C-alpha positions, 0 to 999 in steps of 0.5 A: 468525499466520493470521487467518480473515476475510471468507471467506479466511485472511490471514497477519498479523505481529503484534508488540509492545504498546501503541497499534495501528499497521496497516501495509499494503503494496503491489505487489509486496510482503508484510508484510516490506517493513515489517520496519524499521518494525516493530522501531522501532515495537515498541521505541517502545511500539506494537503492529504489525499487518502483513498480507499482502494477499489475493493476496500472500505467504502469504495466500490467493489466490482465483481469481476476479477479483471477489474482488479488488474494493477492498471485499474488501481493505477488508473484510479489513483491518476483519476483521483489526482486529475479530479482534484486538480493535482499536477504533482504529488508526493506519494506514500505507500504501505504494504500493497500501496508501496508497489502501487505508488512505485508503478504510478511513479514509474509510468507517470513520472511527471506527476510525482514529486517523491515516493515514500515506501513503508514496509514493502519495497520493489516487487522485483526486490521481493523476488530477488530477496530469495527463499526467506522472502518466499517463506514469508509470502506463503499466503500469496499462493493460498489466496489464488484459490477463490472460495478456499482462501475466503473459507480459511480466513473466515472459519471459526470466527476468523480464527486464522485471520486473527492469528495471521494478522495478530499484530495489527493494531486495528484488528477488531475493525479489520475483522468487522469489515471482512465479515462482509463476504463481498469485501472479503473476496474483493480485498483479495483482488490484488493477490489474484491478478497481476500482483499474484503468486507470480511475483514470487518467482518472476520480477515484473519489468517496470521502468525505474523510479526517477523521483527521490525515494525513501524506504522504511522497514521495521525489524519485527515485520512478519511479512517482509524481509529487510533484503526486500526493502534494501534491494529496492535501491537498484530499481531507483534512479532518483536519490535513495534513503533507507531507514530501519526501525527496530522493535516495530511490526508491519503497521509501523505508521500505527505503532509509532506514528511520531517516528514515522511522521518525523521521517516523512516530514523531514523527507518531504521538506527537502523535496 
């Protein structure tokens, strides 16, 4: 369905009935990255709300870089909850979706029942993780250069993208979406605004998350260190639960949906 909020229109998949779960994807995905979780959560008695973030998928793609500041993403998510009449929701984020749901939980804590973080922990913990995490985040700097980043990603039929994102289970679909030059640029908006290269050197100052939080990290993640997830605990003032999954890559919800679904349902049941 289309939801108009915060000055734009977002494509949002809404299904099921029951307590609300907001599923927030990261780069370079859409709401489809949650398809296995949607089915499991709906079957367990939850309503799922899975938007395409601004600049991604079928949602609007504003031209101006200023439209991709973090406050706009958070405003979009709050607006979706408002439009659907949701007072409190369980938040689940993956990749860039994890910082976004943490920011939402920190700024409007009364709207949040719990927070589940897949792969990516606190932005502050990312910085505190040290040189190992900085080495894995090398592309943050590349993406600050408009035109150059797009050329690097798309040249030779996306050869660099295919190598960089080679572990993505949906890589052919990702490449097809990025063939649209506008989508290629707008999907980099998160990297080029307040969530850009500065997060590698200076932790953002955010209120602590008060809700219960679960962090899930996988040992074959090529983009994020375990320290960046484990270190998130000190930025959480609610309860903290950590789950390490061995042998899985970055897109763990696609690689091992049954394991992720079981962890999510067990966590949500107690909240």
